[in-house]
N, C-alpha and C positions, 0 to 999 in steps of 0.2 A: 504494500500500500504506500502511496506517496501523497503527502499533503499537497493540496492544489491551491486553495484560496480561502479567504474570509470574505463573505458578501454582506454588505450593509443594505438593507431595504429602506428606501426613502420615498417620500412623495415628490421630491424635487432632485432628479438626477443631475441636472445642470448646475444647480447651486452647490450640491455636495461635491460633485467632481471638480468644480471650480475651486472649492476650498482645498481639496487634497492636491490639486495642481499647484496651488500656492505653497502648501506645506512641503510637498516633495520636490518642487522645482521641475517637474516633468509634466508632459501633456498626457492625459488619459487616452487610451485606445477606446474608440467608440464604435463597436461593430453594429450597434443599433441605437436609436434614440433612447431606448429604455434601459440601456446598460453601458457601463464604463468600467475600465479596469486599469490598474497600475501594476505593471510587472516589474519585479526586482529579481535579483539572482537567488533570493531565498524564499520567495512566495509572491502571491498576488492579492492585492486588495481590490475587490470587485464592488461595484455600486449598482444596485438594480432597483428599478421602479417597482412599485407595488403590483404593477401589471405582470411582472415576471413570476409572481407567486400567487396570482389570483385563483389558480385552479385549486389551491389549498383551502379556499373559503374562509370560514371562521378560524381555522387553525394556522392561517398565514401569519408570518411575522408582522408586527405592527411598528411602523416607523416612529422613531423618537422615543421608544420605550426601553431601550437597552439600559440596564443598571447592573450588569455583571461582567462585561467584557471591556478590556482596555486594548486599544489598537496601538502597537508599539513600533517605533522606527528607531533603529540604531544610527546615530550620527557621529561625526568626528568631533564637533564642538557644540555642545548644548547651548552655551551662552550666546554664541554667534547666531545660531538658528533662532533662538528665542528673540534676540534683538531684531532679526530680519522679519519675524512673523508678528511681533507684539501688536502692531497697529491693526492687524487683521483678525485678532483673537477677541471674541466677545466675552469669553469667560475663562480666565486663568485660574486653575485650581492650585498650582504649585509653581512658583517662579523657580528658576534654576537652583537646584539644591543638591548637595552631595549626600547620598543616602548612607545609612549605617553600613551597608555591605560594599560601599565604594563607588557604585554607579553615580553618575551625575544625571539628574532628570529634571524635566519640566513637564507638567501635566496641564492640559486644557481640554475644553469641550469643542467638538465640531458643531456645525449649525443644527444638526439633529440631536445634539445632547450627548453623543458618544464621547467617552474619554479617550484622549490621545496622549501618549507618553513619548517624548523624544528623550533618548538616553544615550550616554556613552559609558563604556566600561572604563575602569581605572587603568591608568598606564601600567604596563608591565614593569616590575622592579628592575632597576639597572644593576648589573653585576655580573 
């Protein structure tokens, strides 16, 4: 088995993919108006319209209701990324902070309320 992607269901694919284009600095692939994806070497973040899960009826995911998943991107410099993005972030949960385990992180919400974590790992010890 191979991990393929995480998909966020939204009422506004254009708005959410535009936000992640700003965060990632890349343009989303848009194979259809109801779908966008960001491919990286380690996985895919997909964004789908509610139309992509309509066949599930009442059991379909509900946009803006995630309260248990954090979308994480590893970056080289958390502070620089935060400075670049700060003006486009409506809700910052944690400004750049060094965590007790050594990672440097900043957490914020995307336009649908999902939590996003930009983090960097601690530098390897010299020696």
